[in-house]
N, C-alpha and C positions, 0 to 999 in steps of 0.2 A: 588223523589222516594216516593211512597205512601205506606201505611200499607199493602195493598194487595200484592204489589211487594216484600216487605220484607218477608212476610209470605211465598210466593212462593219460594223465595230464600232460606229460612230456610229449607223448605221441600226438595228442590233439593239437598242442601248440605248434609242433613241427609241421603238421599238415595244414594248419590254418594260414601260414604265411606271415604270422605276426613276429616281429623281431624280439620283443620282450614282454613277459607277463609277470606281474607281481601279485601274489595271493597271500592275504593275511587272514588267518582264522584265530580263534581264541588262544590256542597253544602252539601254533605253527606258522612260520613265515616261509614262503616258497617263492624263489625268483628263478625264472627260466628265460635264458637268452638263446636265440638261434640266429644264424646268419641267413640272409635271403638270397645270396648270390649263388645258390646251387650247392654251396658247401653244406655238409651235413653235420657241422660242429654244433654241439649243444652244451650249454653250461647250466648246471642246476645247483642251486644253493638251498639247503633245507636247514632251517634254524628252529630248534625246539625252544619254546618259551616256557618259563617256570609256571607251575600250576597256580591258579588264582588264590587258593587258601594261603599260600606263602606270602603273597602280597598283602592280604588282609592282616596277617600276623605282624608284618613289618609296619603297617600303618597304625594299628591299634595302640602300641606303646607311645607313638608320637602324639596322639591326641591327649593322652593322660599327662605326659611330661610337661607341656607348656603351662598347664595350670599350676603344677608344683614349682616349676622353674620361675614363674612370674614373681614369686615371693622371695626366693633365695638369691638371685643375682644382684640385688640392690647393693649388698655389701661389697662383692668383688668388683662391680662396675665402679663404685666410688673409689675403691682401693687402686684399681688399674688406671683410673683417670689421671693419676699423678705420674704415670709412666709414659715414656715416648715409644711409639711403635716404629721400628725401622722396617720399611717395606721393600719388596723386590722392584728394582727399576726396569727389569727385563723379564722375558719368558725364558726359561731354560731349566737346567738341572742344578740343584743346590748341593754344594760340597762344603763341608766344614774344614777340610784340610787342603793345603796346596798340592799335595800328592799323597798316595796311599801310605808311604813310609814316613811321612812327616806328622808332627803333632797338630792338633786342631788349632785354629786361629784363636777362638775364645771359648770359654766355658761359662756356665752359670756362676755368677759371683766375680767374674773377671772385671777389672777396671779398664775402661777404654778411654782413649783420648780422640779428639777430632782428627780424622785422617787415618786412624788405625784400620787395618784390613780385618773385616769381620768374617768373611766367607768368600767363596768363589762361585760364580754362576756360569755354567757352560751353555753357550748358545751358538749353534752352528759351528761346532768344533773350536770355538774361541772361548778362552777362559777369562772371564771378566771379574776382577777383584772388586768387591763391594766394600767401600770405605765408610767409616762412621762419620756422620755429619755433626755429631754431638759428643760431649764427654759425659761419662757416667759409669754405671755399673750394670752388667748384664743380669737381668732378673729371670728371664725365661727365653729359651730357644724354641721357637714355635714350629720349626720344620725339621724333619728327620734328614740325616745325611743321605745324599744320593737320591733325593726325592725331586720330582718335577715341581716347578713353581710357576705361577702365573704373574703377569704384570700387576703390581700394586698389592701382592699378597704379603701379609705380615710375616716377617722373618724373626725378629728379635723384639723383646720387651726390655727397655732400658730405663733405669732410674737415674735421671739427670742430676739429682742432688748430691 
């Protein structure tokens, strides 16, 4: 869809009296909103979608990977089953430090006790300290610093032994 076709579409929608039109084609999404109260305000959004061959390239490796992955994860799953996963109790932004100029709460290999602060999650401008519910050793940190996290998303892998 070229610029001339989009301009013609805008004129057609403005003259038809329709408040909003959404048009989706293979590689373009167009949304046109107009006001019906005699105001001549028009809002047009044009979004170019990626070409189809790119999607096929992204899908092709995924179909090959599960067949190979089906045989290899057996050992890591058995190994990780002895670890405890500490999950996010809330949605927010994950921080490993209490403030930018302070050291991180825990590192991989750190020993933790029940009640130790592991990280801070910011939700609606409130900083919530996330405390450990178990004692053990941090095996892996599963989230990058300053990343958004979802409810129940794994944050840490802990070896309780």
